[in-house]
C-alpha positions as CSV (number, residue, x, y, z in Angstrom):
1,M,20.6,2.2,-117.6
2,S,17.5,0.0,-118.1
3,G,13.8,0.2,-117.1
4,T,11.0,2.7,-117.8
5,A,11.7,6.4,-118.2
6,A,10.5,7.1,-114.7
7,E,12.6,4.2,-113.3
8,R,15.6,5.6,-115.1
9,V,15.1,9.0,-113.5
10,M,14.7,7.4,-110.0
11,Q,17.9,5.4,-110.6
12,Y,19.7,8.6,-111.5
13,I,18.4,10.3,-108.4
14,R,19.6,7.5,-106.2
15,Q,23.0,7.2,-107.9
16,Q,23.6,10.9,-107.6
17,K,22.4,10.8,-104.0
18,L,20.0,13.7,-104.6
19,V,17.8,14.7,-101.7
20,A,14.7,16.9,-101.2
21,G,15.3,20.4,-102.5
22,D,18.0,19.4,-105.0
23,R,17.5,20.5,-108.6
24,L,17.7,18.0,-111.5
25,P,19.9,18.9,-114.5
26,A,18.4,20.7,-117.5
27,E,16.0,18.5,-119.5
28,I,18.4,18.5,-122.5
29,D,21.3,17.3,-120.4
30,I,19.5,14.6,-118.3
31,S,17.7,13.2,-121.4
32,R,21.0,12.8,-123.0
33,M,22.5,11.1,-119.9
34,L,19.6,8.7,-119.5
35,G,19.2,8.0,-123.2
36,L,15.7,9.3,-123.3
37,S,13.8,11.5,-125.8
38,R,12.6,14.8,-124.4
39,N,9.0,13.6,-124.7
40,S,9.8,10.4,-122.7
41,L,11.5,12.4,-120.1
42,R,8.6,14.8,-119.7
43,E,6.2,11.9,-119.4
44,A,8.4,10.4,-116.7
45,Y,8.5,13.8,-114.9
46,A,4.7,14.1,-115.1
47,D,4.4,10.6,-113.5
48,L,6.8,11.3,-110.7
49,M,5.2,14.7,-110.0
50,A,1.8,13.0,-109.8
51,K,3.3,10.7,-107.1
52,G,4.7,13.7,-105.2
53,L,8.3,12.7,-105.8
54,L,9.3,15.7,-108.0
55,K,8.1,19.3,-108.2
56,N,8.4,21.9,-110.9
57,K,9.2,25.6,-110.2
58,H,8.1,27.5,-113.3
59,G,11.1,29.2,-115.0
60,V,13.5,27.6,-112.5
61,G,13.6,23.9,-113.0
62,T,12.6,20.5,-111.6
63,F,13.4,19.6,-108.0
64,I,13.3,16.6,-105.7
65,A,10.2,16.9,-103.5
66,N,9.9,15.7,-99.9
67,P,8.6,12.1,-99.9
68,P,4.8,12.1,-99.7
69,I,5.0,10.4,-96.4
70,L,6.7,13.4,-94.8
71,N,4.4,15.8,-96.5
72,A,1.5,14.0,-94.8
73,L,3.1,14.6,-91.4
74,T,3.3,18.4,-91.8
75,G,0.8,21.2,-91.9
76,S,-0.4,20.5,-95.5
77,A,-2.3,17.4,-94.6
78,G,-3.4,15.1,-91.9
79,F,-4.2,16.6,-88.5
80,W,-4.2,20.1,-89.9
81,N,-6.9,19.3,-92.4
82,L,-8.8,17.3,-89.8
83,I,-9.1,20.4,-87.7
84,E,-10.1,22.7,-90.6
85,N,-12.7,20.2,-91.8
86,A,-14.2,20.4,-88.3
87,G,-14.8,24.1,-89.0
88,M,-12.0,25.4,-86.7
89,K,-8.9,27.4,-87.3
90,A,-5.8,25.2,-87.2
91,S,-2.4,26.2,-85.8
92,F,0.7,24.3,-84.8
93,R,3.6,24.6,-82.4
94,E,6.8,22.6,-82.2
95,I,7.2,22.6,-78.4
96,Q,10.2,20.4,-77.9
97,R,13.3,18.8,-79.5
98,D,15.1,16.6,-77.0
99,Q,16.5,13.1,-76.3
100,V,14.4,10.6,-74.4
101,I,14.1,6.9,-73.7
102,A,11.6,5.7,-76.4
103,P,8.7,3.5,-75.3
104,K,9.9,-0.2,-75.5
105,E,7.9,-1.2,-78.5
106,I,9.0,1.9,-80.4
107,A,12.6,1.2,-79.5
108,V,12.4,-2.3,-80.8
109,I,10.8,-1.2,-84.1
110,L,13.4,1.6,-84.6
111,G,16.3,-0.7,-83.8
112,L,17.3,1.3,-80.7
113,A,19.4,-0.1,-77.9
114,A,17.6,-0.7,-74.7
115,E,17.6,2.3,-72.3
116,K,19.5,4.4,-74.8
117,P,18.0,7.9,-75.5
118,T,16.9,8.8,-79.0
119,H,15.8,12.1,-80.6
120,R,12.2,13.2,-80.2
121,L,10.2,16.0,-81.8
122,R,7.1,17.0,-79.8
123,W,4.4,18.9,-81.7
124,L,1.1,20.4,-80.5
125,F,-1.8,21.1,-82.8
126,L,-4.4,23.7,-81.8
127,A,-8.1,24.2,-82.9
128,N,-9.3,27.8,-82.4
129,N,-6.2,28.3,-80.2
130,Q,-7.2,25.4,-77.9
131,P,-4.7,22.4,-77.7
132,C,-6.3,19.3,-79.3
133,I,-3.6,17.0,-80.6
134,L,-0.1,16.1,-79.2
135,V,2.4,14.3,-81.4
136,D,5.7,12.7,-80.5
137,H,8.0,11.8,-83.4
138,F,10.9,9.3,-82.5
139,L,13.8,9.0,-84.9
140,A,15.9,5.9,-85.6
141,R,19.6,5.9,-84.9
142,S,20.3,6.2,-88.7
143,V,19.1,9.8,-88.5
144,P,22.0,12.1,-87.7
145,P,21.8,14.6,-84.8
146,G,22.2,17.5,-87.3
147,A,18.5,17.0,-88.2
148,F,17.8,18.5,-84.8
149,N,19.9,21.6,-85.1
150,Q,17.2,24.2,-84.7
151,S,19.4,27.1,-85.8
152,T,20.0,25.6,-89.2
153,E,16.8,23.6,-89.9
154,H,13.4,24.8,-88.7
155,D,11.5,21.8,-90.1
156,A,13.3,18.7,-88.6
157,L,11.0,16.3,-90.6
158,A,12.2,18.0,-93.8
159,A,15.8,17.5,-92.5
160,I,15.4,13.8,-92.2
161,A,13.9,13.4,-95.7
162,P,17.3,12.3,-97.2
163,F,17.3,9.4,-94.8
164,T,14.1,7.8,-96.1
165,V,14.1,6.1,-99.5
166,I,12.5,8.6,-101.8
167,D,10.3,6.0,-103.6
168,G,8.4,3.2,-101.9
169,A,7.8,5.0,-98.6
170,S,4.6,4.0,-96.8
171,L,2.9,4.6,-93.5
172,S,1.0,2.3,-91.1
173,T,-0.9,3.0,-87.9
174,R,-2.8,1.6,-85.0
175,T,-5.5,3.6,-83.3
176,S,-7.3,3.0,-80.0
177,A,-8.5,4.8,-76.8
178,I,-6.3,5.7,-73.8
179,N,-6.6,7.6,-70.6
180,A,-4.5,10.8,-70.4
181,T,-1.4,10.6,-68.2
182,A,-0.4,13.7,-66.1
183,D,2.1,15.1,-68.6
184,V,-0.1,14.6,-71.6
185,A,-3.1,16.0,-69.8
186,E,-1.2,19.2,-68.9
187,L,-0.2,19.9,-72.5
188,L,-3.7,19.2,-73.9
189,E,-5.3,21.1,-71.0
190,V,-7.5,18.2,-69.9
191,S,-7.8,16.3,-66.7
192,E,-5.6,13.3,-65.9
193,G,-7.5,10.2,-66.8
194,D,-9.7,11.8,-69.5
195,A,-10.3,9.6,-72.5
196,L,-8.1,10.4,-75.6
197,L,-7.8,8.9,-79.0
198,W,-4.3,7.4,-79.2
199,S,-2.4,6.4,-82.4
200,T,1.0,4.9,-83.2
201,A,2.3,5.4,-86.8
202,L,5.4,4.0,-88.5
203,V,7.1,5.3,-91.6
204,H,8.4,2.4,-93.7
205,S,11.1,3.4,-96.2
206,G,11.4,1.7,-99.5
207,N,14.3,-0.5,-98.3
208,G,12.3,-2.0,-95.4
209,S,13.7,0.1,-92.6
210,V,11.6,2.3,-90.2
211,P,13.4,5.7,-89.8
212,L,10.5,7.3,-87.9
213,A,7.8,6.3,-85.5
214,S,5.1,8.6,-84.1
215,R,2.6,8.6,-81.3
216,S,-0.3,11.0,-81.0
217,W,-3.0,11.9,-78.5
218,M,-6.2,13.6,-79.5
219,V,-8.9,15.3,-77.5
220,P,-12.1,13.7,-79.0
221,Q,-14.5,16.4,-77.7
222,L,-13.0,19.0,-80.1
223,L,-13.8,17.1,-83.2
224,A,-17.0,15.5,-84.5
225,S,-17.1,11.7,-83.9
226,H,-17.2,10.9,-87.7
227,Q,-14.1,13.0,-88.2
228,M,-12.4,11.4,-85.3
229,M,-13.0,8.0,-86.7
230,A,-11.6,9.1,-90.0
231,L,-8.3,10.0,-88.4
232,A,-6.4,6.9,-89.6
233,P,-7.2,7.0,-93.3
234,V,-7.0,10.8,-93.5
235,H,-3.7,11.3,-91.6
236,F,-1.9,8.0,-91.8
237,Q,-3.2,6.4,-95.0
238,G,-2.5,2.9,-93.8
239,S,-3.5,0.0,-91.6
240,S,-2.4,-1.5,-88.3
241,A,1.2,-2.3,-88.0
242,L,1.6,-3.1,-84.3
243,S,0.5,-6.2,-82.5
244,P,-2.1,-6.2,-79.7
245,E,0.5,-6.5,-77.0
246,D,2.0,-3.2,-78.2
247,E,-1.0,-1.2,-77.2
248,P,-0.6,1.1,-74.1
249,K,-1.6,-0.5,-70.8
């Protein structure tokens, strides 16, 4: 096995098909398997932990972490922090897991057949118990239906972690303004036609595929304008990925 110590560890993870939550072998065993000194292995672990790819549980061992891109889509970052930074109490509800016909441009990006339903997660973020951000996550056909089994996996995004390449994941987004449609307005408790901040985000796995695409609608009145404009770098950590014709009409 060639490459730097960190690269050897990542090669081992891929070859063994380890996924988020799996524990790596004891240091003495994996260092022997990879032909590394204990010091080199620990340096590799420190590098991979700094990147969010591994995590250590004191007295238990070293584990595969969720890819950072998935962490950014959960309560520990992104919209959650945006609400708290505005001085409000953040809360979150997963309001729906279903199958829907994805918007045309999302279907093309995810490689979905035309007019074929795909799995969707619908999330609602609240600020001081008032709805403020609605998010739809659409999954590519490569993600198995088991990720949506609510009885066995509460966090469906964690369930799809094995289907994104653990290293090399990235996120891109496009943000603009849009008028609220009737269904979105009802969930966000605004009037139909009200102006909302609208974003589309794509998760790019390390092998070039896009396993997840998300759309979000945010009520701008609930957040200060400077925080609203910071949404893209804070939550998505990326730049525009969609062409102008992909914007909502």
